[in-house]
Biopython code that builds the backbone (N, CA, C, O; Angstrom):
import numpy as np
from Bio.PDB.StructureBuilder import StructureBuilder

atoms = [
    (1, "UNK", "N", (137.927, 70.125, 99.428)),
    (1, "UNK", "CA", (136.960, 70.373, 98.369)),
    (1, "UNK", "C", (135.680, 70.983, 98.932)),
    (1, "UNK", "O", (135.084, 71.854, 98.299)),
    (2, "UNK", "N", (135.255, 70.542, 100.098)),
    (2, "UNK", "CA", (134.006, 71.047, 100.677)),
    (2, "UNK", "C", (134.143, 72.522, 101.042)),
    (2, "UNK", "O", (133.196, 73.292, 100.882)),
    (3, "UNK", "N", (135.308, 72.915, 101.529)),
    (3, "UNK", "CA", (135.523, 74.313, 101.911)),
    (3, "UNK", "C", (135.389, 75.225, 100.694)),
    (3, "UNK", "O", (134.762, 76.282, 100.775)),
    (4, "UNK", "N", (135.971, 74.823, 99.575)),
    (4, "UNK", "CA", (135.875, 75.605, 98.343)),
    (4, "UNK", "C", (134.428, 75.672, 97.876)),
    (4, "UNK", "O", (133.975, 76.705, 97.384)),
    (5, "UNK", "N", (133.712, 74.575, 98.030)),
    (5, "UNK", "CA", (132.309, 74.542, 97.639)),
    (5, "UNK", "C", (131.478, 75.481, 98.515)),
    (5, "UNK", "O", (130.586, 76.161, 98.008)),
    (6, "UNK", "N", (131.753, 75.530, 99.813)),
    (6, "UNK", "CA", (131.032, 76.417, 100.729)),
    (6, "UNK", "C", (131.294, 77.884, 100.388)),
    (6, "UNK", "O", (130.382, 78.710, 100.426)),
    (7, "UNK", "N", (132.553, 78.202, 100.055)),
    (7, "UNK", "CA", (132.878, 79.579, 99.679)),
    (7, "UNK", "C", (132.135, 79.947, 98.403)),
    (7, "UNK", "O", (131.610, 81.054, 98.286)),
    (8, "UNK", "N", (132.089, 79.032, 97.455)),
    (8, "UNK", "CA", (131.378, 79.275, 96.206)),
    (8, "UNK", "C", (129.893, 79.502, 96.462)),
    (8, "UNK", "O", (129.282, 80.372, 95.841)),
    (9, "UNK", "N", (129.304, 78.721, 97.378)),
    (9, "UNK", "CA", (127.899, 78.881, 97.699)),
    (9, "UNK", "C", (127.657, 80.227, 98.378)),
    (9, "UNK", "O", (126.629, 80.862, 98.143)),
    (10, "UNK", "N", (128.589, 80.664, 99.213)),
    (10, "UNK", "CA", (128.459, 81.961, 99.879)),
    (10, "UNK", "C", (128.516, 83.101, 98.875)),
    (10, "UNK", "O", (127.744, 84.056, 98.960)),
    (11, "UNK", "N", (129.424, 82.994, 97.937)),
    (11, "UNK", "CA", (129.541, 84.024, 96.905)),
    (11, "UNK", "C", (128.290, 84.032, 96.040)),
    (11, "UNK", "O", (127.818, 85.101, 95.652)),
    (12, "UNK", "N", (127.743, 82.858, 95.730)),
    (12, "UNK", "CA", (126.510, 82.788, 94.952)),
    (12, "UNK", "C", (125.358, 83.471, 95.677)),
    (12, "UNK", "O", (124.553, 84.162, 95.053)),
    (13, "UNK", "N", (125.278, 83.281, 96.981)),
    (13, "UNK", "CA", (124.226, 83.913, 97.775)),
    (13, "UNK", "C", (124.368, 85.430, 97.739)),
    (13, "UNK", "O", (123.376, 86.140, 97.568)),
    (14, "UNK", "N", (125.568, 85.926, 97.898)),
    (14, "UNK", "CA", (125.813, 87.366, 97.866)),
    (14, "UNK", "C", (125.465, 87.932, 96.488)),
    (14, "UNK", "O", (124.873, 89.007, 96.389)),
    (15, "UNK", "N", (125.826, 87.220, 95.442)),
    (15, "UNK", "CA", (125.532, 87.684, 94.083)),
    (15, "UNK", "C", (124.027, 87.698, 93.834)),
    (15, "UNK", "O", (123.516, 88.633, 93.218)),
    (16, "UNK", "N", (123.305, 86.671, 94.303)),
    (16, "UNK", "CA", (121.848, 86.647, 94.124)),
    (16, "UNK", "C", (121.192, 87.841, 94.793)),
    (16, "UNK", "O", (120.335, 88.494, 94.198)),
    (17, "UNK", "N", (121.585, 88.130, 96.016)),
    (17, "UNK", "CA", (120.990, 89.255, 96.741)),
    (17, "UNK", "C", (121.376, 90.578, 96.081)),
    (17, "UNK", "O", (120.560, 91.497, 96.017)),
    (18, "UNK", "N", (122.603, 90.682, 95.594)),
    (18, "UNK", "CA", (123.037, 91.907, 94.926)),
    (18, "UNK", "C", (122.260, 92.135, 93.629)),
    (18, "UNK", "O", (121.885, 93.266, 93.322)),
    (19, "UNK", "N", (122.021, 91.078, 92.877)),
    (19, "UNK", "CA", (121.256, 91.200, 91.627)),
    (19, "UNK", "C", (119.827, 91.620, 91.922)),
    (19, "UNK", "O", (119.275, 92.472, 91.226)),
    (20, "UNK", "N", (119.225, 91.033, 92.944)),
    (20, "UNK", "CA", (117.870, 91.435, 93.330)),
    (20, "UNK", "C", (117.851, 92.917, 93.704)),
    (20, "UNK", "O", (116.962, 93.654, 93.275)),
    (21, "UNK", "N", (118.811, 93.350, 94.490)),
    (21, "UNK", "CA", (118.885, 94.750, 94.891)),
    (21, "UNK", "C", (119.089, 95.686, 93.720)),
    (21, "UNK", "O", (118.484, 96.756, 93.667)),
    (22, "UNK", "N", (119.928, 95.297, 92.787)),
    (22, "UNK", "CA", (120.186, 96.126, 91.612)),
    (22, "UNK", "C", (118.939, 96.259, 90.743)),
    (22, "UNK", "O", (118.594, 97.358, 90.311)),
    (23, "UNK", "N", (118.267, 95.143, 90.490)),
    (23, "UNK", "CA", (117.045, 95.189, 89.683)),
    (23, "UNK", "C", (115.949, 96.007, 90.349)),
    (23, "UNK", "O", (115.253, 96.782, 89.692)),
    (24, "UNK", "N", (115.801, 95.830, 91.654)),
    (24, "UNK", "CA", (114.781, 96.586, 92.384)),
    (24, "UNK", "C", (115.097, 98.078, 92.349)),
    (24, "UNK", "O", (114.194, 98.897, 92.178)),
    (25, "UNK", "N", (116.351, 98.434, 92.507)),
    (25, "UNK", "CA", (116.744, 99.835, 92.477)),
    (25, "UNK", "C", (116.451, 100.468, 91.119)),
    (25, "UNK", "O", (115.915, 101.574, 91.046)),
    (26, "UNK", "N", (116.801, 99.770, 90.055)),
    (26, "UNK", "CA", (116.565, 100.293, 88.707)),
    (26, "UNK", "C", (115.072, 100.448, 88.447)),
    (26, "UNK", "O", (114.624, 101.494, 87.977)),
    (27, "UNK", "N", (114.302, 99.403, 88.755)),
    (27, "UNK", "CA", (112.860, 99.484, 88.534)),
    (27, "UNK", "C", (112.218, 100.577, 89.382)),
    (27, "UNK", "O", (111.345, 101.302, 88.904)),
    (28, "UNK", "N", (112.637, 100.696, 90.612)),
    (28, "UNK", "CA", (112.085, 101.710, 91.499)),
    (28, "UNK", "C", (112.378, 103.112, 90.985)),
    (28, "UNK", "O", (111.500, 103.974, 90.997)),
    (29, "UNK", "N", (113.596, 103.342, 90.537)),
    (29, "UNK", "CA", (113.956, 104.653, 89.997)),
    (29, "UNK", "C", (113.159, 104.976, 88.736)),
    (29, "UNK", "O", (112.686, 106.099, 88.560)),
    (30, "UNK", "N", (113.016, 103.985, 87.866)),
    (30, "UNK", "CA", (112.242, 104.207, 86.641)),
    (30, "UNK", "C", (110.786, 104.534, 86.966)),
    (30, "UNK", "O", (110.203, 105.447, 86.382)),
    (31, "UNK", "N", (110.211, 103.793, 87.887)),
    (31, "UNK", "CA", (108.825, 104.041, 88.252)),
    (31, "UNK", "C", (108.650, 105.376, 88.965)),
    (31, "UNK", "O", (107.661, 106.072, 88.733)),
    (32, "UNK", "N", (109.584, 105.738, 89.818)),
    (32, "UNK", "CA", (109.499, 107.009, 90.531)),
    (32, "UNK", "C", (109.590, 108.185, 89.562)),
    (32, "UNK", "O", (108.839, 109.153, 89.682)),
    (33, "UNK", "N", (110.495, 108.101, 88.618)),
    (33, "UNK", "CA", (110.670, 109.214, 87.671)),
    (33, "UNK", "C", (109.510, 109.326, 86.697)),
    (33, "UNK", "O", (109.290, 110.388, 86.115)),
    (34, "UNK", "N", (108.762, 108.236, 86.511)),
    (34, "UNK", "CA", (107.596, 108.318, 85.635)),
    (34, "UNK", "C", (106.331, 108.674, 86.416)),
    (34, "UNK", "O", (105.237, 108.694, 85.850)),
    (35, "UNK", "N", (106.474, 108.952, 87.704)),
    (35, "UNK", "CA", (105.346, 109.401, 88.505)),
    (35, "UNK", "C", (104.517, 108.296, 89.110)),
    (35, "UNK", "O", (103.394, 108.544, 89.549)),
    (36, "UNK", "N", (105.027, 107.096, 89.147)),
    (36, "UNK", "CA", (104.295, 105.958, 89.718)),
    (36, "UNK", "C", (104.925, 105.555, 91.048)),
    (36, "UNK", "O", (105.534, 104.492, 91.171)),
    (37, "UNK", "N", (104.767, 106.414, 92.022)),
    (37, "UNK", "CA", (105.399, 106.189, 93.322)),
    (37, "UNK", "C", (104.846, 104.969, 94.044)),
    (37, "UNK", "O", (105.590, 104.271, 94.733)),
    (38, "UNK", "N", (103.550, 104.701, 93.898)),
    (38, "UNK", "CA", (102.952, 103.544, 94.579)),
    (38, "UNK", "C", (103.529, 102.237, 94.040)),
    (38, "UNK", "O", (103.842, 101.322, 94.802)),
    (39, "UNK", "N", (103.665, 102.164, 92.707)),
    (39, "UNK", "CA", (104.249, 100.952, 92.122)),
    (39, "UNK", "C", (105.720, 100.815, 92.492)),
    (39, "UNK", "O", (106.217, 99.700, 92.654)),
    (40, "UNK", "N", (106.417, 101.936, 92.627)),
    (40, "UNK", "CA", (107.822, 101.885, 93.036)),
    (40, "UNK", "C", (107.940, 101.336, 94.453)),
    (40, "UNK", "O", (108.835, 100.544, 94.748)),
    (41, "UNK", "N", (107.037, 101.760, 95.321)),
    (41, "UNK", "CA", (107.046, 101.255, 96.698)),
    (41, "UNK", "C", (106.742, 99.760, 96.724)),
    (41, "UNK", "O", (107.382, 99.007, 97.458)),
    (42, "UNK", "N", (105.777, 99.334, 95.932)),
    (42, "UNK", "CA", (105.450, 97.907, 95.861)),
    (42, "UNK", "C", (106.604, 97.093, 95.291)),
    (42, "UNK", "O", (106.826, 95.952, 95.694)),
    (43, "UNK", "N", (107.335, 97.681, 94.354)),
    (43, "UNK", "CA", (108.503, 96.997, 93.790)),
    (43, "UNK", "C", (109.576, 96.799, 94.854)),
    (43, "UNK", "O", (110.196, 95.739, 94.929)),
    (44, "UNK", "N", (109.789, 97.812, 95.668)),
    (44, "UNK", "CA", (110.780, 97.707, 96.749)),
    (44, "UNK", "C", (110.354, 96.635, 97.750)),
    (44, "UNK", "O", (111.178, 95.838, 98.198)),
    (45, "UNK", "N", (109.072, 96.617, 98.097)),
    (45, "UNK", "CA", (108.578, 95.603, 99.042)),
    (45, "UNK", "C", (108.729, 94.203, 98.450)),
    (45, "UNK", "O", (109.134, 93.274, 99.150)),
    (46, "UNK", "N", (108.409, 94.049, 97.173)),
    (46, "UNK", "CA", (108.557, 92.744, 96.519)),
    (46, "UNK", "C", (110.021, 92.313, 96.487)),
    (46, "UNK", "O", (110.324, 91.131, 96.655)),
    (47, "UNK", "N", (110.925, 93.259, 96.274)),
    (47, "UNK", "CA", (112.353, 92.942, 96.281)),
    (47, "UNK", "C", (112.832, 92.506, 97.650)),
    (47, "UNK", "O", (113.641, 91.585, 97.767)),
    (48, "UNK", "N", (112.336, 93.162, 98.686)),
    (48, "UNK", "CA", (112.689, 92.761, 100.052)),
    (48, "UNK", "C", (112.188, 91.355, 100.361)),
    (48, "UNK", "O", (112.889, 90.555, 100.980)),
    (49, "UNK", "N", (110.971, 91.066, 99.922)),
    (49, "UNK", "CA", (110.416, 89.727, 100.150)),
    (49, "UNK", "C", (111.229, 88.677, 99.392)),
    (49, "UNK", "O", (111.515, 87.608, 99.930)),
    (50, "UNK", "N", (111.599, 88.975, 98.153)),
    (50, "UNK", "CA", (112.391, 88.029, 97.362)),
    (50, "UNK", "C", (113.753, 87.769, 98.009)),
    (50, "UNK", "O", (114.197, 86.623, 98.087)),
    (51, "UNK", "N", (114.408, 88.826, 98.468)),
    (51, "UNK", "CA", (115.705, 88.651, 99.135)),
    (51, "UNK", "C", (115.544, 87.879, 100.442)),
    (51, "UNK", "O", (116.384, 87.047, 100.783)),
    (52, "UNK", "N", (114.461, 88.156, 101.173)),
    (52, "UNK", "CA", (114.216, 87.431, 102.427)),
    (52, "UNK", "C", (113.974, 85.951, 102.158)),
    (52, "UNK", "O", (114.423, 85.100, 102.925)),
    (53, "UNK", "N", (113.270, 85.639, 101.079)),
    (53, "UNK", "CA", (113.030, 84.234, 100.743)),
    (53, "UNK", "C", (114.333, 83.506, 100.410)),
    (53, "UNK", "O", (114.514, 82.346, 100.780)),
    (54, "UNK", "N", (115.229, 84.186, 99.718)),
    (54, "UNK", "CA", (116.528, 83.574, 99.403)),
    (54, "UNK", "C", (117.292, 83.288, 100.694)),
    (54, "UNK", "O", (117.869, 82.212, 100.852)),
    (55, "UNK", "N", (117.293, 84.243, 101.607)),
    (55, "UNK", "CA", (118.014, 84.076, 102.875)),
    (55, "UNK", "C", (117.366, 82.984, 103.722)),
    (55, "UNK", "O", (118.071, 82.170, 104.319)),
    (56, "UNK", "N", (116.038, 82.955, 103.782)),
    (56, "UNK", "CA", (115.335, 81.938, 104.576)),
    (56, "UNK", "C", (115.607, 80.548, 104.026)),
    (56, "UNK", "O", (115.774, 79.602, 104.796)),
    (57, "UNK", "N", (115.654, 80.411, 102.715)),
    (57, "UNK", "CA", (115.948, 79.110, 102.106)),
    (57, "UNK", "C", (117.352, 78.649, 102.492)),
    (57, "UNK", "O", (117.563, 77.474, 102.792)),
    (58, "UNK", "N", (118.303, 79.567, 102.484)),
    (58, "UNK", "CA", (119.671, 79.214, 102.880)),
    (58, "UNK", "C", (119.753, 78.871, 104.364)),
    (58, "UNK", "O", (120.492, 77.966, 104.752)),
    (59, "UNK", "N", (119.001, 79.587, 105.193)),
    (59, "UNK", "CA", (118.974, 79.273, 106.622)),
    (59, "UNK", "C", (118.356, 77.906, 106.875)),
    (59, "UNK", "O", (118.810, 77.173, 107.754)),
    (60, "UNK", "N", (117.331, 77.561, 106.117)),
    (60, "UNK", "CA", (116.723, 76.232, 106.259)),
    (60, "UNK", "C", (117.740, 75.145, 105.912)),
    (60, "UNK", "O", (117.811, 74.117, 106.585)),
    (61, "UNK", "N", (118.520, 75.376, 104.868)),
    (61, "UNK", "CA", (119.569, 74.413, 104.516)),
    (61, "UNK", "C", (120.621, 74.313, 105.615)),
    (61, "UNK", "O", (121.119, 73.225, 105.903)),
    (62, "UNK", "N", (120.960, 75.444, 106.230)),
    (62, "UNK", "CA", (121.931, 75.443, 107.322)),
    (62, "UNK", "C", (121.404, 74.658, 108.518)),
    (62, "UNK", "O", (122.131, 73.855, 109.103)),
    (63, "UNK", "N", (120.143, 74.884, 108.884)),
    (63, "UNK", "CA", (119.568, 74.151, 110.015)),
    (63, "UNK", "C", (119.466, 72.655, 109.720)),
    (63, "UNK", "O", (119.661, 71.833, 110.616)),
    (64, "UNK", "N", (119.163, 72.299, 108.479)),
    (64, "UNK", "CA", (119.129, 70.881, 108.106)),
    (64, "UNK", "C", (120.518, 70.267, 108.225)),
    (64, "UNK", "O", (120.656, 69.126, 108.664)),
    (65, "UNK", "N", (121.539, 71.010, 107.840)),
    (65, "UNK", "CA", (122.912, 70.532, 107.972)),
    (65, "UNK", "C", (123.285, 70.344, 109.443)),
    (65, "UNK", "O", (123.922, 69.353, 109.800)),
    (66, "UNK", "N", (122.894, 71.281, 110.284)),
    (66, "UNK", "CA", (123.200, 71.182, 111.719)),
    (66, "UNK", "C", (122.460, 69.992, 112.334)),
    (66, "UNK", "O", (123.033, 69.251, 113.132)),
    (67, "UNK", "N", (121.193, 69.809, 111.964)),
    (67, "UNK", "CA", (120.447, 68.640, 112.473)),
    (67, "UNK", "C", (121.115, 67.330, 112.065)),
    (67, "UNK", "O", (121.228, 66.406, 112.870)),
    (68, "UNK", "N", (121.555, 67.258, 110.819)),
    (68, "UNK", "CA", (122.235, 66.055, 110.353)),
    (68, "UNK", "C", (123.566, 65.843, 111.044)),
    (68, "UNK", "O", (123.970, 64.712, 111.312)),
    (69, "UNK", "N", (124.240, 66.940, 111.328)),
    (69, "UNK", "CA", (125.545, 66.856, 111.977)),
    (69, "UNK", "C", (125.416, 66.311, 113.402)),
    (69, "UNK", "O", (126.221, 65.482, 113.829)),
    (70, "UNK", "N", (124.415, 66.773, 114.125)),
    (70, "UNK", "CA", (124.238, 66.341, 115.506)),
    (70, "UNK", "C", (123.248, 65.192, 115.657)),
    (70, "UNK", "O", (123.013, 64.710, 116.765)),
    (71, "UNK", "N", (122.675, 64.761, 114.554)),
    (71, "UNK", "CA", (121.745, 63.629, 114.592)),
    (71, "UNK", "C", (120.452, 63.932, 115.317)),
    (71, "UNK", "O", (119.909, 63.067, 116.004)),
    (72, "UNK", "N", (119.957, 65.131, 115.176)),
    (72, "UNK", "CA", (118.717, 65.515, 115.867)),
    (72, "UNK", "C", (117.496, 65.191, 115.044)),
    (72, "UNK", "O", (116.373, 65.449, 115.477)),
]
sb = StructureBuilder()
sb.init_structure("model")
sb.init_model(0)
sb.init_chain("A")
sb.init_seg("    ")
for serial, (resi, resn, name, xyz) in enumerate(atoms, 1):
    if name == "N":
        sb.init_residue(resn, " ", resi, " ")
    sb.init_atom(name, np.array(xyz, "f"), 0.0, 1.0, " ", f" {name:<3s}", serial, name[0])
structure = sb.get_structure()
């Protein structure tokens, strides 16, 4: 059961990052075509930060699991 749960969590992580990327791409394209290049750049940076936060949160959970596993 745990293995299936881990696979599900991995797929959820991939889907979250993909959704962030898709939204950022759409917003960036819309802003670029309307002549707002600075806002498009800021949107891309915000999307990168959001994706990085999702990954960092998952890494923190992984390190907590490893600490618990080895009793550190």
